[in-house]
C-alpha positions, 0 to 999 in steps of 0.5 A: 460588283463581283468581289475582288481578291488582290495579292500584292507581291513585292521583294521589299515592303510592298507599299508601292504596289498597295498604293497603286492598287488602291489608287486604281481600285478607288476609280470604281464605285464601292470597289474598296468595299468589295476588294480584299488586298493581301500583301506578300512582302520580302519575296526573294525566291521562285519557290515563294512565287510558286506558292503564291501563284497556287494560292492565287489559283485557289482563291481566284486572286488578281496579282499585282507585283513589284519585283526588281529581279528580272528572274523573278519577274520572268518567272511570275509572268510565265507561271501566271500565264500558265495557270491563267491568273491575271497579273500586272507587272508594275516595275518591269516596263518602267525599268526596261524603258529606263534601261533603254533610255539610260543605256545602263542595267538596273541594280536589281537591289530590293528596298532601295527606295525605303533605304533612301527614305530612311536616310533622308529622315535620319538626316532631317532628325539630325538637323532638327536635333542640331537646331534644338540643342544649338548654343546650349539652349537645352542641356538635356541634348548633351547626353543624347547627342552623338557628338558634343562640341564646346568652345568659346564664341566664334569658333564655328560651333553652329555651322560645324553642328549643322555640317555634321548633322547632314551626315546624319549625326546628332550634335549639341554644342555648348558655349563656354563663358568664364561668368557662366558655369557649364551645365552639369551634363557636360561633365557626365558626357562620354569624353570620346564623343566630345570635342573642344574647339579652340582657335588662336587668339589673334585670329579670334580677335579679328573675327570678333572685330569684323562681327561687331562691325557687321552688327554696326558696333564699335570694334573696341568692345570688351568682346573683341579685346585680346585680354578678354579672349585670353581669359575665355580661352583659359576658362575653355582649357580648364573645362575641357581638361575636367571633361577629358575630351580631345581638343581641335584647333579650328584656326585657318580650317574650313568647317568641312576640314574640321568636320573630317577631322572630328569624324576620323577621330570618332571612328578611331 
């Protein structure tokens, strides 16, 4: 088999073109041993394309291109025909078909797939962070977090952490109990990224009673007693006063409302 020199031309990284080219080459016995692939990423001008086509002529190279710009695709098509360079447009036919099917023009913005991938992985990373540093399991996460939530039991710390994680924010949350000293890291955190969650004693009393019943326990346990709740809230205020962080009242607020309030405060 003759040696194959293949140029992959893209207005983004060029991964798509290379993967498709390798998949096609793999269909030919030992072709991978006789093929030389070279990427030309982030091509955004006709001058660049002109130089690449000249190089392809000199090296007798085959061109595969993924260009979202109609102008660049048209130029590549005409220029390669002019110099009798074999070229395959991987993106154009699909974009044309989708435009016809959807009756809407493409954005013609390079690198959108990669942006979507980066966005997805940041979200996954944030969700994993929220799980790892949930409920004060590992205080080391406090100083690495974008947002730190503190509050007594049943103030929506965990669901709020997960909701904010879907916004690609790394959130650690720490439960406050009078009998347990908070981790030292909590007193070294930037107060501007820490939020104390508080709730009205009566509302919390009802929530905790319902929680105990759901667990098959008596609702008169110390956990749900109003005196105990007042004790915990008093301890909460001592801790957040020392941290110097802002307090957010979650009474009768949905998780989404609390999250939006925190985000607005964080932006300020």
